[in-house]
N, C-alpha and C positions, 0 to 999 in steps of 0.2 A: 647692561645692554640684553635685548632679548632675541631670540631667532621668532623668527613671525610665521615659518612656512607651516601649511598646513598639511594635515596626515598623507594627502594625493597630491598636492600642488607644493610646485616651490615658490610662488606668490600667493600669497590667502589671500581670502576674500573678508568680509565682515563677520560674517557668520561664524565660521570657523575660528577665525581670532579671538571671538568673543568669548566662545565655548573654551578657547584655548584659558585666556587670562582670567576669568569668573570662575572657571573650575577646575583648572589647573588638568585637564585634559584635551590632546588635539583629537579634532575631527575630518571629515572630510568638506571638503567645498561646498558652501551653501546651505550645508548640515548646521541645526545650530541646539545644543542641550544634550547630544547623542554623542556616542563615540563610534568609531571607526566601523562598528560593526553595520551602522547605519547607511547604506546608499545613497545618493541623489535621488529624490522621489519615491522611495522606497515605504511607503503608509505601514503597511505590515510593520515593517522591523520598527520603526518609532516608536509603535506602540506598545515595543518591549520592555517594562519596567527595568530591564538590568541591565539595557544598552542608552539608559537616560545620567547623563549628568548632573549634579547640583552644584550651582551657582553658590557662589559667596555672600549674596543676597540671600538664597533660600539657606544658607545655613543660620545665619543671622535671624532667620524667622524662628527655626526649631532651636533654636535657644532663646526665643521668647521675645526680643528685640525686631525694635519699628524700622522697616524698609521705606526707600521710594528711590524711582527713576526721571530725572528730567532729560532731558534732549533738545533740542531743535527740531531732529527730523520726526517723521511718524513712530507714535510711541510702540507701533508693531514692527519698526524696521529692526534692521540685524544687530545690531549693538546692544539697544535696548532691550530688544527680545532675550538675549542672551544672559539675562537675570532669570527670566521666569518661563519661557518657553522650551519645547522638545519637538522638533520638527524637523521633516527629512528633507523642507525645500524652505530655504529663508522667504520667497516670493509670495507663500501662501498664508498672506496676510491676513485676509478674510475667504469665507465659503467662494464668493464669487471668482476666486484666482486659481481654486481646488477647482472649480468644476471649468476652468476654460483649459486647466491642465489635462479634461478627462478623468480627474479624480473623483474619489468621493469622500463629502465634507464631513458624513454622517460616520464616517469611520477614520477619518483625519481628522481631526481639529485643527481649526484654523489658529494662527497667530492671536489676534484679536480675544475670540473666546477664549482661549488660555490665558490673557492676561484678566480677563472679567472672572471666568467662571474657573481657572483652573488650580489649582491645590496651590501653587507658588502664586499666581499673579493676583488672586483674588485677596492675599493677605497682605499685600502691597499697598499702602495708606497715603502715599502721596505719589501722584501718577501726573508728568507734564510733558507735552511737546505739542505736534501736529498730530495729523492723519483721522481728523472725523469720520473721513469715507468709509475707513475699513471697519468701524463700529455702526453704521445705520443704514438703514435698507435704502433700497432704491426708492423709494415713493417718499422717503422725509427728504425735506428741501434742505439744504444748508443753512446756516444762520446768516453767510456773508453772502449771501445769491449763487447764481451756476450752478452745477451740476449736482445735484443729490446724493446719498449713501452709495454705497457699491455691494453691499451684501443683497443675497439672493432668498437669503431664508427668511426672512421678514424680521428679524431679530434688532432690535434696539437696545446694542451695548448698554449705549451711553446711560440710559433708562433703566437697565437692569441695574448698572453698576450704583447708581443714585437711590435706587429703592432697596438694596441688596445693605450702602453701606449705613442709612439712615437708621435702619435696626440694629447698628451696632453704637451708634454714638453720631456727632454734630457733622452732617457731612456737608460739602460745596463740591460743584460743580460751575467751571467758568468757559467762556470762550474766547475773552476779550480780554485786553490790558488792562483795562480801567478795573475790570470786576475783579482781576488777580489782586492788584494794589488793594483793593478793598476790602479784601479778605480779613476774619477777626482769628487769625494765627493762634490768639490764646484760645479761643473756647473750639478751632475747627480740629478734629480729629483726623477727619477723612477728607483730601482735595484730587480734583480730577480737573485738569484744566488741558484744555483741546484746543489750542489756538487756530490752528488750521485746517483747510480740505486736506491739503496734504503734506507735505514738508512745510513748516514757518520759512517766513522770505529771509534771501540774504541782509545782512545789516545795512549794506548800501543799499537798499532799495527802501529802506525804512517805512515797512508797513506799520505803522500807527498800532493797528489791532493785537500786534505781536510784543509780549515782553520782551525785555533780553534775558542772555543766559543769567546773568547776574542777579537781576529780578528773579526769576524764578529758582536761583539756588538759595538765594535770602529766604525766601518765604519755607521752602522746603526746610529747611533748616530748623527755622522758627517754629514748626510744627514738630518735626522728630524728633526735637533736641528735648522735649519734653519727657521724652521715657528714659526714666533714671535707670535703665536696663542698659543705656546706648541705643545707636542704630546704626544704618548702611544706608548710604544714598549713593547711588550711580548719577553721576552727571557727565553728557556726552556736548562737546561740541560739535554736533556732525556734519555741519554745512559745510567747515572745513573741508573734508572729504568729496563733498558736491561739486563745490567750487572748483577742487582739483579736476576733477572727471571732467568740466566743459574745459578743462585748462584757463580756468579765469584764475590768475594768478593774485591779484589786486585785491579781488573779493575775499581771496580763501585766507588771503593775510589779514585782512579787515576781521574775519571770522577767530581767526587766532587770537587776536588781542580782545574781542569778545570775549573767548574762553579763558584767557587770563583774567580778564576782570572778573569771572566768576572764580576762579580758583584763588584772587582777592581778597572775595567776598567771603570764601569760605572759611579763609585764615582768620580775618578780622573776628568772625563771630565763635570760633573754636577754642579753647585751650591746647596747645602742641604738650602739654604733659598727658593731655587725656584723649586723643583725635588722632588718629594717624591718617593722613592725606596721601594719598598716590595719586601724580599726576604720569599717563604714560599714554600711546597711540597702538593702534592694534593694526599697523601696518604703516609703511614710508609711502611715499606719492613719487612718479616720474617727471619731477621737477629738477631742474640743474640749476646751478648759480655758476657760469663762465665768463670768459673773458678778462682781459688785464685792465678793467675801467679803474681811476683813479680812488683813492682813499676818500672816502667821505661825500662820494657821489651817489646818488640816491640808485638804490636798488630796484626800483619800480621803472627806473629810465631807460633809457637806450644805452649800451654800454660800448663797447668795443666796434670794432671794424674788421672785415674778413679781408684777409691779404690776398684772397682770391680773386673776389666779384667786385673787392672795392665799399661794400655796404655796411651800414652799421646793422647790427643784429641789439633785441633787449638782452639784457642781461639776464634774465630768467626765462629758461624756456621748458619745454617738457619732449620725454623721447617717445611718446606717442598721445594720439588723441583728434579731438574737432581742430586744433591749431594748425594740422597739418596745411602748409600753401604749394605744395609743389605742382608745378606745371611742365606742361608737356615739352615748353621749350629748354626747360631745366634751367632756367632763368630763377633766381630767388629775389621774392616782393622787396621792395626798399620798407621796412617798418615806419620809417621816418614818413611815409606818406599815407600812414595809417591812421587812426585814432587810437593810438595804446593807452592814452591816459584813461579811457574810457574804462570804469570800472569792471565790465563784462567783457571788454578786449579779450579773446583767445588768444596765449603764448604761441610763439611757434612750435610745431612738434615734428619730430622727424619722421614718425610712422601715422598715416593718417587710419583714425578711429572714429567711431561715433562717441563713444567716452573711452575716456584713456583708462588703462589697467592699473593698478596698484602699483609698487615696485615692494622691493623683496629684500630690503635694509634691514639690517637690526636697528630696534628702535628703541629709547632710553626711557626706564624707569627711573622717576623721581620719587624720593619720600619724604614726608616733615612729620615726626612725632613720635609718639611710643614705636619701639622696634624697628624704626627707620633706619 
């Protein structure tokens, strides 16, 4: 069981927790890859090498081994960034984000730049997830339409990555599931797959341009396992968290099933005598399972009835978030009259918030393989 508090908060965010479980050092809330000497948004402090923490992914690189990251969030989001970035503000994913904060992107490298040009990020062989917007300029149209990139500095970091990696070996860049499935992993040494402008879609929304987490994991292992020295692969089912922030428990549980499928894929492709697989979470969520519903009943359904207002309530609820349904009259809405079977139905919450906070319970670490 792992205590997840950050250095300055009782309940951690994903940036401080990524720093903790990837480097073994607790940092301040919303900072990544730096120790407690770096306060939030302190650009000067984040540039001091002595304050940097080094992730296990960096350790593998220093040992001459291959590395990769796979996520369904933006590849510059807090958790994957914990493997390669050093920043005083998790939201500084592009130079535009730093400019919006009144900072100087020439002094503080944004996370996307650190991914493509940084000492650690530039050595990652497999990068898959979402977030094209953070790597492309505003005048560059996105291949799926809609808004263009977000960068103010006119840098196209996708093109930079392609040009750099093609000098080193056989590199591929893909943005659609069909192209990922067609990648020749036998001959591919470097792969970048950015499958969405922002975060990749929820499983329940069935975005056919997005590969599954299992498919990305399979491709990543096929490429990385060619290294006879071994490899480190970071895989994140980040939409579990994003769905919980919206209080959408049905969608969150579907994402958990997707994460399990990715784990099963990794287990099927590796030898437990050779490969250590660790499975954990960066924090818990403010969701509760409550009521005295019958054994065998559907956890996603209505559960028990209140002995005060006589109305039913859903088995799963949240302690805070957008699912709050308080009314001036004090009367609680009847969930049986709502579309609670919709995958995006927000479960009832006690405290109103635009998005829910995390929770502070200890999380479980599972391990299979050598030294488990």
